[in-house]
PQR file with spaces between the fields and no chain letter, atoms N, CA, C, O and H, PARSE charges and radii, in Angstrom:
ATOM       1  N    MET     1       0.855   -1.160    0.000 -0.4000 1.5000
ATOM       2  CA   MET     1       0.000    0.000    0.000 -0.0000 2.0000
ATOM       3  C    MET     1       0.907    1.231    0.000  0.5500 1.7000
ATOM       4  O    MET     1       1.979    1.227    0.605 -0.5500 1.4000
ATOM       5  N    GLU     2       0.462    2.278   -0.685 -0.4000 1.5000
ATOM       6  CA   GLU     2       1.224    3.513   -0.728 -0.0000 2.0000
ATOM       7  C    GLU     2       0.423    4.624   -0.049  0.5500 1.7000
ATOM       8  O    GLU     2      -0.747    4.843   -0.362 -0.5500 1.4000
ATOM       9  H    GLU     2      -0.409    2.282   -1.176  0.4000 1.0000
ATOM      10  N    LEU     3       1.070    5.317    0.882 -0.4000 1.5000
ATOM      11  CA   LEU     3       0.451    6.416    1.605 -0.0000 2.0000
ATOM      12  C    LEU     3       1.263    7.680    1.368  0.5500 1.7000
ATOM      13  O    LEU     3       2.458    7.617    1.081 -0.5500 1.4000
ATOM      14  H    LEU     3       2.021    5.138    1.136  0.4000 1.0000
ATOM      15  N    LEU     4       0.613    8.815    1.488 -0.4000 1.5000
ATOM      16  CA   LEU     4       1.303   10.095    1.459 -0.0000 2.0000
ATOM      17  C    LEU     4       1.447   10.528    2.914  0.5500 1.7000
ATOM      18  O    LEU     4       0.490   11.009    3.521 -0.5500 1.4000
ATOM      19  H    LEU     4      -0.359    8.867    1.721  0.4000 1.0000
ATOM      20  N    ILE     5       2.653   10.355    3.476 -0.4000 1.5000
ATOM      21  CA   ILE     5       2.904   10.647    4.886 -0.0000 2.0000
ATOM      22  C    ILE     5       3.805   11.869    4.973  0.5500 1.7000
ATOM      23  O    ILE     5       4.946   11.859    4.511 -0.5500 1.4000
ATOM      24  H    ILE     5       3.430    9.964    2.983  0.4000 1.0000
ATOM      25  N    ASN     6       3.265   12.922    5.578 -0.4000 1.5000
ATOM      26  CA   ASN     6       3.990   14.193    5.695 -0.0000 2.0000
ATOM      27  C    ASN     6       4.575   14.612    4.342  0.5500 1.7000
ATOM      28  O    ASN     6       5.735   15.012    4.242 -0.5500 1.4000
ATOM      29  H    ASN     6       2.338   12.930    5.953  0.4000 1.0000
ATOM      30  N    ASN     7       3.739   14.508    3.311 -0.4000 1.5000
ATOM      31  CA   ASN     7       4.052   14.906    1.932 -0.0000 2.0000
ATOM      32  C    ASN     7       5.090   14.032    1.238  0.5500 1.7000
ATOM      33  O    ASN     7       5.622   14.429    0.200 -0.5500 1.4000
ATOM      34  H    ASN     7       2.797   14.183    3.392  0.4000 1.0000
ATOM      35  N    ASP     8       5.396   12.846    1.784 -0.4000 1.5000
ATOM      36  CA   ASP     8       6.281   11.889    1.131 -0.0000 2.0000
ATOM      37  C    ASP     8       5.495   10.633    0.794  0.5500 1.7000
ATOM      38  O    ASP     8       4.804   10.082    1.651 -0.5500 1.4000
ATOM      39  H    ASP     8       4.964   12.524    2.627  0.4000 1.0000
ATOM      40  N    LYS     9       5.597   10.174   -0.462 -0.4000 1.5000
ATOM      41  CA   LYS     9       4.961    8.907   -0.829 -0.0000 2.0000
ATOM      42  C    LYS     9       5.785    7.776   -0.233  0.5500 1.7000
ATOM      43  O    LYS     9       6.978    7.642   -0.506 -0.5500 1.4000
ATOM      44  H    LYS     9       6.158   10.622   -1.158  0.4000 1.0000
ATOM      45  N    ILE    10       5.122    6.964    0.589 -0.4000 1.5000
ATOM      46  CA   ILE    10       5.818    5.880    1.282 -0.0000 2.0000
ATOM      47  C    ILE    10       5.044    4.584    1.087  0.5500 1.7000
ATOM      48  O    ILE    10       3.838    4.526    1.327 -0.5500 1.4000
ATOM      49  H    ILE    10       4.153    7.072    0.811  0.4000 1.0000
ATOM      50  N    LYS    11       5.753    3.542    0.647 -0.4000 1.5000
ATOM      51  CA   LYS    11       5.149    2.216    0.549 -0.0000 2.0000
ATOM      52  C    LYS    11       5.270    1.547    1.905  0.5500 1.7000
ATOM      53  O    LYS    11       6.345    1.511    2.504 -0.5500 1.4000
ATOM      54  H    LYS    11       6.733    3.589    0.452  0.4000 1.0000
ATOM      55  N    ILE    12       4.145    1.017    2.381 -0.4000 1.5000
ATOM      56  CA   ILE    12       4.146    0.293    3.648 -0.0000 2.0000
ATOM      57  C    ILE    12       3.522   -1.080    3.410  0.5500 1.7000
ATOM      58  O    ILE    12       2.759   -1.258    2.461 -0.5500 1.4000
ATOM      59  H    ILE    12       3.272    1.047    1.895  0.4000 1.0000
ATOM      60  N    PRO    13       3.840   -2.045    4.263 -0.5600 1.5000
ATOM      61  CA   PRO    13       3.241   -3.377    4.103  0.2800 2.0000
ATOM      62  C    PRO    13       1.711   -3.318    4.227  0.5500 1.7000
ATOM      63  O    PRO    13       1.175   -2.538    5.015 -0.5500 1.4000
ATOM      64  N    ASP    14       1.033   -4.130    3.460 -0.4000 1.5000
ATOM      65  CA   ASP    14      -0.433   -4.154    3.473 -0.0000 2.0000
ATOM      66  C    ASP    14      -1.007   -4.550    4.829  0.5500 1.7000
ATOM      67  O    ASP    14      -2.156   -4.229    5.134 -0.5500 1.4000
ATOM      68  H    ASP    14       1.468   -4.763    2.820  0.4000 1.0000
ATOM      69  N    GLU    15      -0.206   -5.255    5.653 -0.4000 1.5000
ATOM      70  CA   GLU    15      -0.738   -5.672    6.948 -0.0000 2.0000
ATOM      71  C    GLU    15      -0.881   -4.515    7.929  0.5500 1.7000
ATOM      72  O    GLU    15      -1.508   -4.667    8.977 -0.5500 1.4000
ATOM      73  H    GLU    15       0.727   -5.516    5.405  0.4000 1.0000
ATOM      74  N    ILE    16      -0.311   -3.370    7.601 -0.4000 1.5000
ATOM      75  CA   ILE    16      -0.498   -2.183    8.452 -0.0000 2.0000
ATOM      76  C    ILE    16      -1.863   -1.609    8.085  0.5500 1.7000
ATOM      77  O    ILE    16      -1.995   -0.809    7.159 -0.5500 1.4000
ATOM      78  H    ILE    16       0.198   -3.246    6.749  0.4000 1.0000
ATOM      79  N    GLY    17      -2.867   -2.038    8.834 -0.4000 1.5000
ATOM      80  CA   GLY    17      -4.234   -1.705    8.445 -0.0000 2.0000
ATOM      81  C    GLY    17      -4.861   -0.546    9.177  0.5500 1.7000
ATOM      82  O    GLY    17      -5.921   -0.063    8.777 -0.5500 1.4000
ATOM      83  H    GLY    17      -2.760   -2.688    9.586  0.4000 1.0000
ATOM      84  N    ASN    18      -4.220   -0.079   10.260 -0.4000 1.5000
ATOM      85  CA   ASN    18      -4.816    1.040   10.985 -0.0000 2.0000
ATOM      86  C    ASN    18      -3.728    1.987   11.492  0.5500 1.7000
ATOM      87  O    ASN    18      -2.538    1.683   11.415 -0.5500 1.4000
ATOM      88  H    ASN    18      -3.359   -0.471   10.585  0.4000 1.0000
ATOM      89  N    VAL    19      -4.152    3.125   12.006 -0.4000 1.5000
ATOM      90  CA   VAL    19      -3.216    4.159   12.438 -0.0000 2.0000
ATOM      91  C    VAL    19      -2.353    3.666   13.593  0.5500 1.7000
ATOM      92  O    VAL    19      -1.163    3.976   13.641 -0.5500 1.4000
ATOM      93  H    VAL    19      -5.119    3.372   12.069  0.4000 1.0000
ATOM      94  N    SER    20      -2.916    2.921   14.504 -0.4000 1.5000
ATOM      95  CA   SER    20      -2.162    2.423   15.651 -0.0000 2.0000
ATOM      96  C    SER    20      -0.982    1.560   15.201  0.5500 1.7000
ATOM      97  O    SER    20       0.127    1.723   15.708 -0.5500 1.4000
ATOM      98  H    SER    20      -3.883    2.670   14.464  0.4000 1.0000
ATOM      99  N    VAL    21      -1.204    0.664   14.276 -0.4000 1.5000
ATOM     100  CA   VAL    21      -0.135   -0.206   13.767 -0.0000 2.0000
ATOM     101  C    VAL    21       0.873    0.612   12.955  0.5500 1.7000
ATOM     102  O    VAL    21       2.067    0.315   12.979 -0.5500 1.4000
ATOM     103  H    VAL    21      -2.106    0.531   13.865  0.4000 1.0000
ATOM     104  N    LEU    22       0.409    1.630   12.244 -0.4000 1.5000
ATOM     105  CA   LEU    22       1.309    2.508   11.497 -0.0000 2.0000
ATOM     106  C    LEU    22       2.284    3.208   12.453  0.5500 1.7000
ATOM     107  O    LEU    22       3.479    3.291   12.168 -0.5500 1.4000
ATOM     108  H    LEU    22      -0.562    1.872   12.224  0.4000 1.0000
ATOM     109  N    LEU    23       1.784    3.703   13.569 -0.4000 1.5000
ATOM     110  CA   LEU    23       2.647    4.358   14.548 -0.0000 2.0000
ATOM     111  C    LEU    23       3.649    3.377   15.145  0.5500 1.7000
ATOM     112  O    LEU    23       4.802    3.739   15.377 -0.5500 1.4000
ATOM     113  H    LEU    23       0.813    3.636   13.801  0.4000 1.0000
ATOM     114  N    GLU    24       3.225    2.139   15.395 -0.4000 1.5000
ATOM     115  CA   GLU    24       4.149    1.104   15.867 -0.0000 2.0000
ATOM     116  C    GLU    24       5.238    0.854   14.827  0.5500 1.7000
ATOM     117  O    GLU    24       6.414    0.729   15.171 -0.5500 1.4000
ATOM     118  H    GLU    24       2.288    1.845   15.206  0.4000 1.0000
ATOM     119  N    HIS    25       4.846    0.783   13.560 -0.4000 1.5000
ATOM     120  CA   HIS    25       5.781    0.532   12.460 -0.0000 2.0000
ATOM     121  C    HIS    25       6.898    1.579   12.429  0.5500 1.7000
ATOM     122  O    HIS    25       8.060    1.250   12.192 -0.5500 1.4000
ATOM     123  H    HIS    25       3.891    0.885   13.281  0.4000 1.0000
ATOM     124  N    PHE    26       6.536    2.836   12.671 -0.4000 1.5000
ATOM     125  CA   PHE    26       7.512    3.919   12.672 -0.0000 2.0000
ATOM     126  C    PHE    26       8.077    4.203   14.066  0.5500 1.7000
ATOM     127  O    PHE    26       8.750    5.212   14.274 -0.5500 1.4000
ATOM     128  H    PHE    26       5.592    3.103   12.864  0.4000 1.0000
ATOM     129  N    GLN    27       7.801    3.308   15.015 -0.4000 1.5000
ATOM     130  CA   GLN    27       8.283    3.405   16.400 -0.0000 2.0000
ATOM     131  C    GLN    27       7.888    4.731   17.049  0.5500 1.7000
ATOM     132  O    GLN    27       8.671    5.340   17.777 -0.5500 1.4000
ATOM     133  H    GLN    27       7.254    2.488   14.846  0.4000 1.0000
ATOM     134  N    LEU    28       6.659    5.163   16.769 -0.4000 1.5000
ATOM     135  CA   LEU    28       6.123    6.380   17.357 -0.0000 2.0000
ATOM     136  C    LEU    28       5.009    6.099   18.350  0.5500 1.7000
ATOM     137  O    LEU    28       4.396    7.027   18.876 -0.5500 1.4000
ATOM     138  H    LEU    28       6.023    4.668   16.178  0.4000 1.0000
ATOM     139  N    ASP    29       4.742    4.817   18.612 -0.4000 1.5000
ATOM     140  CA   ASP    29       3.619    4.448   19.471 -0.0000 2.0000
ATOM     141  C    ASP    29       3.822    4.835   20.931  0.5500 1.7000
ATOM     142  O    ASP    29       2.849    4.906   21.682 -0.5500 1.4000
ATOM     143  H    ASP    29       5.240    4.063   18.184  0.4000 1.0000
ATOM     144  N    LYS    30       5.042    5.084   21.347 -0.4000 1.5000
ATOM     145  CA   LYS    30       5.317    5.472   22.732 -0.0000 2.0000
ATOM     146  C    LYS    30       5.473    6.988   22.875  0.5500 1.7000
ATOM     147  O    LYS    30       5.715    7.486   23.975 -0.5500 1.4000
ATOM     148  H    LYS    30       5.832    5.026   20.736  0.4000 1.0000
ATOM     149  N    HIS    31       5.338    7.712   21.782 -0.4000 1.5000
ATOM     150  CA   HIS    31       5.514    9.159   21.765 -0.0000 2.0000
ATOM     151  C    HIS    31       4.157    9.868   21.761  0.5500 1.7000
ATOM     152  O    HIS    31       3.134    9.283   21.406 -0.5500 1.4000
ATOM     153  H    HIS    31       5.141    7.308   20.888  0.4000 1.0000
ATOM     154  N    ILE    32       4.174   11.123   22.158 -0.4000 1.5000
ATOM     155  CA   ILE    32       2.975   11.951   22.038 -0.0000 2.0000
ATOM     156  C    ILE    32       2.921   12.444   20.600  0.5500 1.7000
ATOM     157  O    ILE    32       3.827   13.139   20.139 -0.5500 1.4000
ATOM     158  H    ILE    32       5.005   11.598   22.447  0.4000 1.0000
ATOM     159  N    VAL    33       1.855   12.082   19.892 -0.4000 1.5000
ATOM     160  CA   VAL    33       1.728   12.450   18.483 -0.0000 2.0000
ATOM     161  C    VAL    33       0.330   12.991   18.198  0.5500 1.7000
ATOM     162  O    VAL    33      -0.634   12.694   18.903 -0.5500 1.4000
ATOM     163  H    VAL    33       1.119   11.517   20.266  0.4000 1.0000
ATOM     164  N    ILE    34       0.259   13.783   17.155 -0.4000 1.5000
ATOM     165  CA   ILE    34      -1.012   14.212   16.580 -0.0000 2.0000
ATOM     166  C    ILE    34      -1.058   13.591   15.191  0.5500 1.7000
ATOM     167  O    ILE    34      -0.101   13.704   14.424 -0.5500 1.4000
ATOM     168  H    ILE    34       1.042   14.024   16.582  0.4000 1.0000
ATOM     169  N    VAL    35      -2.165   12.937   14.867 -0.4000 1.5000
ATOM     170  CA   VAL    35      -2.299   12.277   13.565 -0.0000 2.0000
ATOM     171  C    VAL    35      -3.523   12.843   12.848  0.5500 1.7000
ATOM     172  O    VAL    35      -4.608   12.965   13.418 -0.5500 1.4000
ATOM     173  H    VAL    35      -2.942   12.845   15.489  0.4000 1.0000
ATOM     174  N    GLU    36      -3.307   13.181   11.584 -0.4000 1.5000
ATOM     175  CA   GLU    36      -4.392   13.650   10.724 -0.0000 2.0000
ATOM     176  C    GLU    36      -4.484   12.686    9.548  0.5500 1.7000
ATOM     177  O    GLU    36      -3.474   12.383    8.912 -0.5500 1.4000
ATOM     178  H    GLU    36      -2.426   13.081   11.122  0.4000 1.0000
ATOM     179  N    VAL    37      -5.677   12.207    9.259 -0.4000 1.5000
ATOM     180  CA   VAL    37      -5.896   11.302    8.133 -0.0000 2.0000
ATOM     181  C    VAL    37      -6.893   11.960    7.192  0.5500 1.7000
ATOM     182  O    VAL    37      -8.035   12.229    7.565 -0.5500 1.4000
ATOM     183  H    VAL    37      -6.497   12.453    9.775  0.4000 1.0000
ATOM     184  N    ASN    38      -6.449   12.213    5.977 -0.4000 1.5000
ATOM     185  CA   ASN    38      -7.293   12.828    4.954 -0.0000 2.0000
ATOM     186  C    ASN    38      -7.982   14.090    5.465  0.5500 1.7000
ATOM     187  O    ASN    38      -9.172   14.303    5.229 -0.5500 1.4000
ATOM     188  H    ASN    38      -5.521   11.995    5.674  0.4000 1.0000
ATOM     189  N    GLY    39      -7.209   14.926    6.173 -0.4000 1.5000
ATOM     190  CA   GLY    39      -7.709   16.213    6.627 -0.0000 2.0000
ATOM     191  C    GLY    39      -8.460   16.204    7.940  0.5500 1.7000
ATOM     192  O    GLY    39      -8.923   17.253    8.388 -0.5500 1.4000
ATOM     193  H    GLY    39      -6.243   14.752    6.364  0.4000 1.0000
ATOM     194  N    VAL    40      -8.594   15.039    8.574 -0.4000 1.5000
ATOM     195  CA   VAL    40      -9.319   14.933    9.841 -0.0000 2.0000
ATOM     196  C    VAL    40      -8.339   14.585   10.955  0.5500 1.7000
ATOM     197  O    VAL    40      -7.664   13.557   10.901 -0.5500 1.4000
ATOM     198  H    VAL    40      -8.217   14.187    8.210  0.4000 1.0000
ATOM     199  N    ILE    41      -8.266   15.456   11.973 -0.4000 1.5000
ATOM     200  CA   ILE    41      -7.396   15.187   13.124 -0.0000 2.0000
ATOM     201  C    ILE    41      -8.067   14.128   13.995  0.5500 1.7000
ATOM     202  O    ILE    41      -9.238   14.248   14.353 -0.5500 1.4000
ATOM     203  H    ILE    41      -8.814   16.291   12.017  0.4000 1.0000
ATOM     204  N    LEU    42      -7.301   13.091   14.326 -0.4000 1.5000
ATOM     205  CA   LEU    42      -7.843   11.975   15.095 -0.0000 2.0000
ATOM     206  C    LEU    42      -7.607   12.141   16.582  0.5500 1.7000
ATOM     207  O    LEU    42      -6.554   12.616   17.009 -0.5500 1.4000
ATOM     208  H    LEU    42      -6.349   12.994   14.035  0.4000 1.0000
ATOM     209  N    ASP    43      -8.590   11.748   17.360 -0.4000 1.5000
ATOM     210  CA   ASP    43      -8.394   11.586   18.793 -0.0000 2.0000
ATOM     211  C    ASP    43      -7.606   10.288   18.974  0.5500 1.7000
ATOM     212  O    ASP    43      -7.805    9.332   18.223 -0.5500 1.4000
ATOM     213  H    ASP    43      -9.445   11.362   17.013  0.4000 1.0000
ATOM     214  N    LYS    44      -6.718   10.249   19.961 -0.4000 1.5000
ATOM     215  CA   LYS    44      -5.893    9.060   20.184 -0.0000 2.0000
ATOM     216  C    LYS    44      -6.741    7.797   20.356  0.5500 1.7000
ATOM     217  O    LYS    44      -6.317    6.711   19.962 -0.5500 1.4000
ATOM     218  H    LYS    44      -6.557   11.025   20.571  0.4000 1.0000
ATOM     219  N    THR    45      -7.923    7.930   20.936 -0.4000 1.5000
ATOM     220  CA   THR    45      -8.787    6.763   21.146 -0.0000 2.0000
ATOM     221  C    THR    45      -9.285    6.163   19.838  0.5500 1.7000
ATOM     222  O    THR    45      -9.788    5.040   19.833 -0.5500 1.4000
ATOM     223  H    THR    45      -8.268    8.813   21.256  0.4000 1.0000
ATOM     224  N    ASN    46      -9.156    6.888   18.725 -0.4000 1.5000
ATOM     225  CA   ASN    46      -9.614    6.395   17.422 -0.0000 2.0000
ATOM     226  C    ASN    46      -8.496    5.809   16.559  0.5500 1.7000
ATOM     227  O    ASN    46      -8.760    5.354   15.446 -0.5500 1.4000
ATOM     228  H    ASN    46      -8.747    7.801   18.729  0.4000 1.0000
ATOM     229  N    HIS    47      -7.262    5.811   17.044 -0.4000 1.5000
ATOM     230  CA   HIS    47      -6.150    5.310   16.232 -0.0000 2.0000
ATOM     231  C    HIS    47      -6.355    3.854   15.824  0.5500 1.7000
ATOM     232  O    HIS    47      -6.106    3.500   14.672 -0.5500 1.4000
ATOM     233  H    HIS    47      -7.047    6.181   17.948  0.4000 1.0000
ATOM     234  N    ARG    48      -6.802    3.012   16.742 -0.4000 1.5000
ATOM     235  CA   ARG    48      -6.963    1.590   16.429 -0.0000 2.0000
ATOM     236  C    ARG    48      -8.145    1.349   15.475  0.5500 1.7000
ATOM     237  O    ARG    48      -8.127    0.400   14.690 -0.5500 1.4000
ATOM     238  H    ARG    48      -7.004    3.300   17.678  0.4000 1.0000
ATOM     239  N    ASP    49      -9.156    2.202   15.546 -0.4000 1.5000
ATOM     240  CA   ASP    49     -10.356    2.012   14.723 -0.0000 2.0000
ATOM     241  C    ASP    49     -10.268    2.667   13.350  0.5500 1.7000
ATOM     242  O    ASP    49     -11.120    2.420   12.497 -0.5500 1.4000
ATOM     243  H    ASP    49      -9.171    2.972   16.183  0.4000 1.0000
ATOM     244  N    THR    50      -9.259    3.491   13.121 -0.4000 1.5000
ATOM     245  CA   THR    50      -9.153    4.205   11.846 -0.0000 2.0000
ATOM     246  C    THR    50      -8.357    3.371   10.854  0.5500 1.7000
ATOM     247  O    THR    50      -7.138    3.234   10.965 -0.5500 1.4000
ATOM     248  H    THR    50      -8.566    3.692   13.814  0.4000 1.0000
ATOM     249  N    ARG    51      -9.072    2.817    9.885 -0.4000 1.5000
ATOM     250  CA   ARG    51      -8.472    1.963    8.860 -0.0000 2.0000
ATOM     251  C    ARG    51      -7.746    2.814    7.829  0.5500 1.7000
ATOM     252  O    ARG    51      -8.146    3.942    7.541 -0.5500 1.4000
ATOM     253  H    ARG    51     -10.062    2.927    9.796  0.4000 1.0000
ATOM     254  N    LEU    52      -6.683    2.260    7.283 -0.4000 1.5000
ATOM     255  CA   LEU    52      -5.913    2.938    6.254 -0.0000 2.0000
ATOM     256  C    LEU    52      -6.180    2.300    4.901  0.5500 1.7000
ATOM     257  O    LEU    52      -6.376    1.089    4.795 -0.5500 1.4000
ATOM     258  H    LEU    52      -6.358    1.344    7.517  0.4000 1.0000
ATOM     259  N    SER    53      -6.183    3.131    3.872 -0.4000 1.5000
ATOM     260  CA   SER    53      -6.390    2.664    2.501 -0.0000 2.0000
ATOM     261  C    SER    53      -5.307    3.246    1.613  0.5500 1.7000
ATOM     262  O    SER    53      -4.740    4.297    1.909 -0.5500 1.4000
ATOM     263  H    SER    53      -6.023    4.114    3.957  0.4000 1.0000
ATOM     264  N    ASP    54      -5.025    2.548    0.515 -0.4000 1.5000
ATOM     265  CA   ASP    54      -4.040    3.000   -0.450 -0.0000 2.0000
ATOM     266  C    ASP    54      -4.369    4.436   -0.867  0.5500 1.7000
ATOM     267  O    ASP    54      -5.511    4.744   -1.210 -0.5500 1.4000
ATOM     268  H    ASP    54      -5.486    1.693    0.275  0.4000 1.0000
ATOM     269  N    GLY    55      -3.358    5.308   -0.835 -0.4000 1.5000
ATOM     270  CA   GLY    55      -3.530    6.683   -1.268 -0.0000 2.0000
ATOM     271  C    GLY    55      -3.942    7.662   -0.171  0.5500 1.7000
ATOM     272  O    GLY    55      -4.056    8.860   -0.428 -0.5500 1.4000
ATOM     273  H    GLY    55      -2.431    5.057   -0.557  0.4000 1.0000
ATOM     274  N    ASP    56      -4.166    7.167    1.052 -0.4000 1.5000
ATOM     275  CA   ASP    56      -4.531    8.071    2.146 -0.0000 2.0000
ATOM     276  C    ASP    56      -3.419    9.096    2.380  0.5500 1.7000
ATOM     277  O    ASP    56      -2.235    8.814    2.196 -0.5500 1.4000
ATOM     278  H    ASP    56      -4.072    6.194    1.261  0.4000 1.0000
ATOM     279  N    LYS    57      -3.842   10.301    2.793 -0.4000 1.5000
ATOM     280  CA   LYS    57      -2.903   11.362    3.129 -0.0000 2.0000
ATOM     281  C    LYS    57      -2.829   11.449    4.653  0.5500 1.7000
ATOM     282  O    LYS    57      -3.822   11.740    5.320 -0.5500 1.4000
ATOM     283  H    LYS    57      -4.804   10.531    2.942  0.4000 1.0000
ATOM     284  N    ILE    58      -1.640   11.192    5.187 -0.4000 1.5000
ATOM     285  CA   ILE    58      -1.417   11.140    6.628 -0.0000 2.0000
ATOM     286  C    ILE    58      -0.439   12.255    7.014  0.5500 1.7000
ATOM     287  O    ILE    58       0.582   12.453    6.356 -0.5500 1.4000
ATOM     288  H    ILE    58      -0.834   10.956    4.645  0.4000 1.0000
ATOM     289  N    GLU    59      -0.758   12.963    8.065 -0.4000 1.5000
ATOM     290  CA   GLU    59       0.174   13.922    8.664 -0.0000 2.0000
ATOM     291  C    GLU    59       0.416   13.459   10.089  0.5500 1.7000
ATOM     292  O    GLU    59      -0.531   13.235   10.843 -0.5500 1.4000
ATOM     293  H    GLU    59      -1.588   12.802    8.600  0.4000 1.0000
ATOM     294  N    ILE    60       1.676   13.314   10.460 -0.4000 1.5000
ATOM     295  CA   ILE    60       2.047   12.895   11.807 -0.0000 2.0000
ATOM     296  C    ILE    60       2.975   13.963   12.386  0.5500 1.7000
ATOM     297  O    ILE    60       4.008   14.291   11.802 -0.5500 1.4000
ATOM     298  H    ILE    60       2.446   13.496    9.848  0.4000 1.0000
ATOM     299  N    VAL    61       2.590   14.495   13.536 -0.4000 1.5000
ATOM     300  CA   VAL    61       3.410   15.481   14.234 -0.0000 2.0000
ATOM     301  C    VAL    61       3.727   14.895   15.601  0.5500 1.7000
ATOM     302  O    VAL    61       2.825   14.501   16.340 -0.5500 1.4000
ATOM     303  H    VAL    61       1.751   14.229   14.011  0.4000 1.0000
ATOM     304  N    HIS    62       5.007   14.840   15.932 -0.4000 1.5000
ATOM     305  CA   HIS    62       5.376   14.385   17.269 -0.0000 2.0000
ATOM     306  C    HIS    62       6.228   15.446   17.946  0.5500 1.7000
ATOM     307  O    HIS    62       6.915   16.231   17.291 -0.5500 1.4000
ATOM     308  H    HIS    62       5.740   15.159   15.331  0.4000 1.0000
ATOM     309  N    PHE    63       6.167   15.451   19.236 -0.4000 1.5000
ATOM     310  CA   PHE    63       6.813   16.480   20.014 -0.0000 2.0000
ATOM     311  C    PHE    63       8.167   16.005   20.505  0.5500 1.7000
ATOM     312  O    PHE    63       8.323   14.866   20.944 -0.5500 1.4000
ATOM     313  H    PHE    63       5.608   14.813   19.768  0.4000 1.0000
ATOM     314  N    VAL    64       9.141   16.898   20.423 -0.4000 1.5000
ATOM     315  CA   VAL    64      10.495   16.595   20.847 -0.0000 2.0000
ATOM     316  C    VAL    64      10.864   17.581   21.947  0.5500 1.7000
ATOM     317  O    VAL    64      10.724   18.793   21.782 -0.5500 1.4000
ATOM     318  H    VAL    64       9.014   17.824   20.066  0.4000 1.0000
ATOM     319  N    GLY    65      11.334   17.051   23.065 -0.4000 1.5000
ATOM     320  CA   GLY    65      11.752   17.926   24.166 -0.0000 2.0000
ATOM     321  C    GLY    65      13.168   18.426   23.952  0.5500 1.7000
ATOM     322  O    GLY    65      13.913   17.901   23.125 -0.5500 1.4000
ATOM     323  H    GLY    65      11.448   16.067   23.199  0.4000 1.0000
ATOM     324  N    GLY    66      13.512   19.415   24.686 -0.4000 1.5000
ATOM     325  CA   GLY    66      14.876   19.923   24.582 -0.0000 2.0000
ATOM     326  C    GLY    66      14.924   21.370   25.028  0.5500 1.7000
ATOM     327  O    GLY    66      13.917   21.949   25.436 -0.5500 1.4000
ATOM     328  H    GLY    66      12.907   19.842   25.358  0.4000 1.0000
ATOM     329  N    GLY    67      16.088   21.928   24.944 -0.4000 1.5000
ATOM     330  CA   GLY    67      16.225   23.305   25.393 -0.0000 2.0000
ATOM     331  C    GLY    67      17.193   24.081   24.590  0.5500 1.7000
ATOM     332  O    GLY    67      17.410   25.263   24.858 -0.5500 1.4000
ATOM     333  H    GLY    67      16.906   21.457   24.613  0.4000 1.0000
């Protein structure tokens, strides 16, 4: 499956079927993130229920601490 993630076309395995698994794939599941799928910002409680399809546009923002 091919997704547009943060404006980059990225091929991911077809078994990554939802946002929660996508975040695990990119090792972001333990981080505080904001996820937008096709223009809709998701509540974290909806990550597991939000299915991904070929061509979806995903924006992922994660926070980095520092000084």
